[in-house]
C-alpha positions as a LaTeX table, in Angstrom:
\begin{tabular}{lrrr}
\hline
Residue & $x$ (\AA) & $y$ (\AA) & $z$ (\AA) \\
\hline
Met1 & 45.23 & $-6.88$ & $-106.46$ \\
Lys2 & 41.98 & $-7.88$ & $-104.82$ \\
Arg3 & 41.42 & $-11.50$ & $-103.84$ \\
Leu4 & 37.89 & $-12.83$ & $-104.38$ \\
Thr5 & 35.99 & $-13.91$ & $-101.27$ \\
Ala6 & 32.71 & $-15.71$ & $-100.67$ \\
Gln7 & 31.09 & $-12.29$ & $-100.16$ \\
Asp8 & 32.33 & $-11.20$ & $-103.59$ \\
Tyr9 & 30.74 & $-14.23$ & $-105.24$ \\
Lys10 & 27.53 & $-13.65$ & $-103.31$ \\
Ala11 & 27.48 & $-10.03$ & $-104.48$ \\
Met12 & 28.19 & $-11.12$ & $-108.06$ \\
Tyr13 & 25.25 & $-13.48$ & $-108.22$ \\
Ser14 & 22.82 & $-11.25$ & $-106.31$ \\
Thr15 & 22.75 & $-8.77$ & $-109.21$ \\
Pro16 & 19.87 & $-9.05$ & $-111.69$ \\
Thr17 & 22.11 & $-10.66$ & $-114.33$ \\
Gly18 & 23.62 & $-13.02$ & $-111.74$ \\
Met19 & 20.17 & $-14.06$ & $-110.57$ \\
Ala20 & 19.06 & $-14.56$ & $-114.19$ \\
Leu21 & 22.07 & $-16.83$ & $-114.69$ \\
Ile22 & 21.15 & $-18.93$ & $-111.65$ \\
Ile23 & 17.48 & $-19.11$ & $-112.68$ \\
Tyr24 & 18.52 & $-20.11$ & $-116.21$ \\
Phe25 & 20.65 & $-22.98$ & $-114.91$ \\
Val26 & 18.04 & $-24.22$ & $-112.43$ \\
Leu27 & 15.30 & $-24.15$ & $-115.08$ \\
Thr28 & 17.39 & $-26.02$ & $-117.64$ \\
Val29 & 18.23 & $-28.67$ & $-115.04$ \\
Leu30 & 14.54 & $-29.05$ & $-114.15$ \\
Ile31 & 13.55 & $-29.25$ & $-117.82$ \\
Gly32 & 16.17 & $-31.97$ & $-118.33$ \\
Met33 & 14.71 & $-33.96$ & $-115.45$ \\
Phe34 & 11.15 & $-33.96$ & $-116.74$ \\
Ile35 & 11.49 & $-34.54$ & $-120.49$ \\
Pro36 & 9.14 & $-37.37$ & $-121.49$ \\
Ser37 & 10.82 & $-40.35$ & $-123.14$ \\
Asp38 & 8.59 & $-40.05$ & $-126.23$ \\
Ile39 & 9.20 & $-36.32$ & $-126.76$ \\
Leu40 & 10.32 & $-36.66$ & $-130.40$ \\
Thr41 & 7.81 & $-39.29$ & $-131.46$ \\
Ala42 & 4.81 & $-37.57$ & $-129.84$ \\
Asn43 & 5.59 & $-33.99$ & $-130.88$ \\
Ala44 & 6.36 & $-32.92$ & $-134.43$ \\
Trp45 & 7.53 & $-29.47$ & $-133.27$ \\
Ala46 & 10.13 & $-31.06$ & $-130.96$ \\
Arg47 & 11.40 & $-33.26$ & $-133.79$ \\
Glu48 & 11.63 & $-30.30$ & $-136.20$ \\
Phe49 & 13.34 & $-28.14$ & $-133.58$ \\
Ser50 & 15.86 & $-30.89$ & $-132.77$ \\
Asp51 & 16.60 & $-31.48$ & $-136.46$ \\
Phe52 & 17.09 & $-27.74$ & $-136.99$ \\
Met53 & 19.45 & $-27.43$ & $-134.00$ \\
Ala54 & 21.37 & $-30.55$ & $-135.07$ \\
Ser55 & 21.92 & $-28.94$ & $-138.49$ \\
Ile56 & 23.61 & $-26.01$ & $-136.69$ \\
Val57 & 25.36 & $-27.97$ & $-133.91$ \\
Pro58 & 26.63 & $-31.29$ & $-135.34$ \\
Gln59 & 27.62 & $-32.62$ & $-131.90$ \\
Ile60 & 23.92 & $-33.20$ & $-131.17$ \\
Asp61 & 23.91 & $-35.97$ & $-133.80$ \\
Arg62 & 26.97 & $-37.47$ & $-132.12$ \\
Val63 & 25.14 & $-37.69$ & $-128.78$ \\
Thr64 & 22.13 & $-39.22$ & $-130.53$ \\
Ser65 & 24.32 & $-41.81$ & $-132.27$ \\
Leu66 & 25.45 & $-43.15$ & $-128.89$ \\
Gly67 & 22.00 & $-44.73$ & $-128.54$ \\
Ile68 & 21.62 & $-43.70$ & $-124.88$ \\
Lys69 & 18.08 & $-42.36$ & $-124.43$ \\
Ser70 & 18.45 & $-40.87$ & $-127.89$ \\
Asp71 & 15.16 & $-38.95$ & $-128.06$ \\
Ile72 & 15.54 & $-37.35$ & $-124.64$ \\
Asn73 & 19.21 & $-36.44$ & $-125.12$ \\
Arg74 & 18.67 & $-35.16$ & $-128.67$ \\
Phe75 & 15.85 & $-32.86$ & $-127.59$ \\
Tyr76 & 17.55 & $-31.74$ & $-124.35$ \\
Phe77 & 20.88 & $-30.83$ & $-125.93$ \\
Ser78 & 19.05 & $-29.17$ & $-128.83$ \\
Leu79 & 17.15 & $-27.09$ & $-126.29$ \\
Leu80 & 20.34 & $-26.22$ & $-124.40$ \\
Trp81 & 22.12 & $-25.11$ & $-127.55$ \\
Gly82 & 19.00 & $-23.21$ & $-128.64$ \\
Leu83 & 19.10 & $-21.30$ & $-125.36$ \\
Ser84 & 22.88 & $-20.82$ & $-125.46$ \\
Pro85 & 22.74 & $-17.28$ & $-126.93$ \\
Phe86 & 20.88 & $-16.17$ & $-123.79$ \\
Leu87 & 23.45 & $-17.92$ & $-121.60$ \\
Phe88 & 26.27 & $-16.26$ & $-123.54$ \\
Val89 & 24.77 & $-12.78$ & $-123.10$ \\
Met90 & 24.02 & $-13.34$ & $-119.39$ \\
Ser91 & 27.55 & $-14.63$ & $-118.73$ \\
Ala92 & 29.11 & $-11.70$ & $-120.57$ \\
Leu93 & 26.91 & $-9.24$ & $-118.65$ \\
Val94 & 27.79 & $-10.81$ & $-115.28$ \\
Val95 & 31.50 & $-10.51$ & $-116.00$ \\
Trp96 & 31.14 & $-7.01$ & $-117.49$ \\
Ser97 & 29.11 & $-5.75$ & $-114.51$ \\
Glu98 & 31.93 & $-6.80$ & $-112.17$ \\
Arg99 & 34.34 & $-4.21$ & $-113.58$ \\
Lys100 & 33.06 & $-1.65$ & $-111.04$ \\
Arg101 & 34.05 & $-3.83$ & $-108.07$ \\
Gly102 & 37.76 & $-3.57$ & $-108.82$ \\
Tyr103 & 38.46 & $-7.19$ & $-109.65$ \\
Pro104 & 42.02 & $-7.77$ & $-110.86$ \\
Val105 & 41.08 & $-8.76$ & $-114.40$ \\
Trp106 & 39.81 & $-5.20$ & $-115.07$ \\
Ser107 & 43.01 & $-3.41$ & $-114.09$ \\
Ala108 & 45.84 & $-5.95$ & $-114.41$ \\
Pro109 & 48.29 & $-6.03$ & $-117.31$ \\
Leu110 & 47.68 & $-8.65$ & $-119.96$ \\
Asn111 & 50.71 & $-10.69$ & $-118.90$ \\
Lys112 & 49.02 & $-11.23$ & $-115.50$ \\
Thr113 & 45.57 & $-12.03$ & $-116.86$ \\
Ile114 & 46.47 & $-14.08$ & $-119.91$ \\
Leu115 & 46.78 & $-17.35$ & $-117.95$ \\
Pro116 & 43.21 & $-17.24$ & $-116.54$ \\
Ile117 & 41.91 & $-16.25$ & $-119.97$ \\
Leu118 & 43.80 & $-19.08$ & $-121.67$ \\
Phe119 & 42.60 & $-21.48$ & $-118.98$ \\
Gly120 & 39.01 & $-20.44$ & $-119.76$ \\
Ile121 & 39.58 & $-21.02$ & $-123.46$ \\
Phe122 & 41.16 & $-24.40$ & $-122.61$ \\
Ile123 & 38.04 & $-25.37$ & $-120.60$ \\
Phe124 & 35.90 & $-24.31$ & $-123.55$ \\
Ala125 & 37.97 & $-26.36$ & $-126.01$ \\
Leu126 & 38.06 & $-29.35$ & $-123.66$ \\
Ser127 & 34.27 & $-29.26$ & $-123.28$ \\
Leu128 & 33.74 & $-29.08$ & $-127.02$ \\
Trp129 & 36.30 & $-31.80$ & $-127.61$ \\
Gly130 & 34.56 & $-34.06$ & $-125.09$ \\
Tyr131 & 31.18 & $-33.22$ & $-126.57$ \\
Gly132 & 32.15 & $-33.60$ & $-130.21$ \\
Leu133 & 34.42 & $-36.62$ & $-129.90$ \\
Leu134 & 32.58 & $-38.70$ & $-127.36$ \\
Asp135 & 34.03 & $-42.12$ & $-126.84$ \\
Ile136 & 31.18 & $-44.55$ & $-127.34$ \\
Asp137 & 32.74 & $-46.98$ & $-124.87$ \\
Ser138 & 33.30 & $-44.36$ & $-122.17$ \\
Lys139 & 31.53 & $-45.46$ & $-119.00$ \\
Met140 & 31.57 & $-41.89$ & $-117.68$ \\
Val141 & 29.74 & $-40.53$ & $-120.75$ \\
Cys142 & 27.24 & $-43.40$ & $-120.59$ \\
Arg143 & 26.54 & $-42.69$ & $-116.91$ \\
Ile144 & 26.13 & $-38.97$ & $-117.54$ \\
Leu145 & 23.75 & $-39.38$ & $-120.47$ \\
Asn146 & 21.84 & $-42.34$ & $-119.04$ \\
Ser147 & 20.80 & $-40.87$ & $-115.69$ \\
Ile148 & 18.38 & $-38.03$ & $-115.07$ \\
Trp149 & 20.77 & $-36.13$ & $-112.76$ \\
Gly150 & 23.77 & $-36.83$ & $-114.97$ \\
Arg151 & 22.12 & $-35.53$ & $-118.11$ \\
Ser152 & 20.32 & $-32.62$ & $-116.45$ \\
Phe153 & 23.15 & $-31.38$ & $-114.27$ \\
Met154 & 26.53 & $-32.73$ & $-115.43$ \\
Gly155 & 25.69 & $-32.99$ & $-119.13$ \\
Asn156 & 24.32 & $-29.47$ & $-119.07$ \\
Leu157 & 27.29 & $-28.13$ & $-117.13$ \\
Leu158 & 30.05 & $-29.98$ & $-118.98$ \\
Phe159 & 28.82 & $-29.89$ & $-122.55$ \\
Val160 & 26.94 & $-26.58$ & $-122.86$ \\
Ala161 & 26.87 & $-24.23$ & $-119.84$ \\
Ser162 & 30.62 & $-24.24$ & $-119.11$ \\
Pro163 & 31.89 & $-23.64$ & $-122.63$ \\
Val164 & 29.23 & $-21.05$ & $-123.48$ \\
Gly165 & 29.60 & $-19.29$ & $-120.10$ \\
Val166 & 33.39 & $-19.19$ & $-120.35$ \\
Ile167 & 33.28 & $-17.75$ & $-123.85$ \\
Gly168 & 30.74 & $-15.14$ & $-122.66$ \\
Gly169 & 33.13 & $-14.09$ & $-119.89$ \\
Val170 & 36.19 & $-14.12$ & $-122.14$ \\
Ser171 & 34.25 & $-12.02$ & $-124.68$ \\
Ala172 & 33.44 & $-9.42$ & $-122.01$ \\
Ile173 & 37.10 & $-9.22$ & $-120.98$ \\
Ser174 & 38.20 & $-9.06$ & $-124.61$ \\
Tyr175 & 35.77 & $-6.20$ & $-125.16$ \\
Gly176 & 37.32 & $-4.49$ & $-122.11$ \\
Trp177 & 40.72 & $-4.67$ & $-123.81$ \\
Leu178 & 39.49 & $-3.70$ & $-127.29$ \\
Ser179 & 37.38 & $-0.78$ & $-126.04$ \\
Gly180 & 40.34 & 0.63 & $-124.10$ \\
Tyr181 & 38.67 & 0.24 & $-120.71$ \\
Ile182 & 41.31 & $-2.10$ & $-119.24$ \\
Pro183 & 44.33 & $-0.23$ & $-120.70$ \\
Lys184 & 42.87 & 3.02 & $-119.26$ \\
Asn185 & 42.57 & 1.40 & $-115.82$ \\
Ile186 & 46.15 & 0.11 & $-116.02$ \\
His187 & 47.39 & 3.59 & $-116.98$ \\
Glu188 & 45.45 & 5.22 & $-114.11$ \\
Gln189 & 46.81 & 2.62 & $-111.68$ \\
Glu190 & 50.40 & 3.36 & $-112.79$ \\
Ile191 & 49.82 & 7.12 & $-112.34$ \\
Arg192 & 48.53 & 6.51 & $-108.78$ \\
Lys193 & 51.55 & 4.32 & $-108.01$ \\
Asn194 & 54.02 & 6.92 & $-109.25$ \\
Ala195 & 52.28 & 9.86 & $-107.55$ \\
\hline
\end{tabular}
């Protein structure tokens, strides 16, 4: 099985979908840094959008109830969850496009790939658990949501980008199994071994 190197990661993110993923993350961090503190009071569209997103993603109300820069955090996390379908598709496409490079996940038996897949699902669940069940007294959560860098970078990464990106990648791999692509590769690999 192939071991991933720095060159492999560079190649992965130099593809159009990889670059789109990087641009997406940088733009969402920059947006998070420059949200005005009166975004919801000064703009009816922002308030309506945030209310709509909170009706779909209840965790947004939980972040707002913490009382830490409520307007900024409510709008920012609403925006992140509103953009999450794009992040999901980009993450799935990045992982799917890597099947041609011969990475182990595309040709290894399920018993060898199940642990990384379960770890990804664990990260997803842990992120949602932390996002949905925030401890009001948690100093870490207060620091993340109270600072510009914390909210824009760590809040984005921990509470939205990681879980959505992981599920995008796991979905691509699951599609590889369900479509027969991975079982076909495993079969071809066994034929080459026995030949």
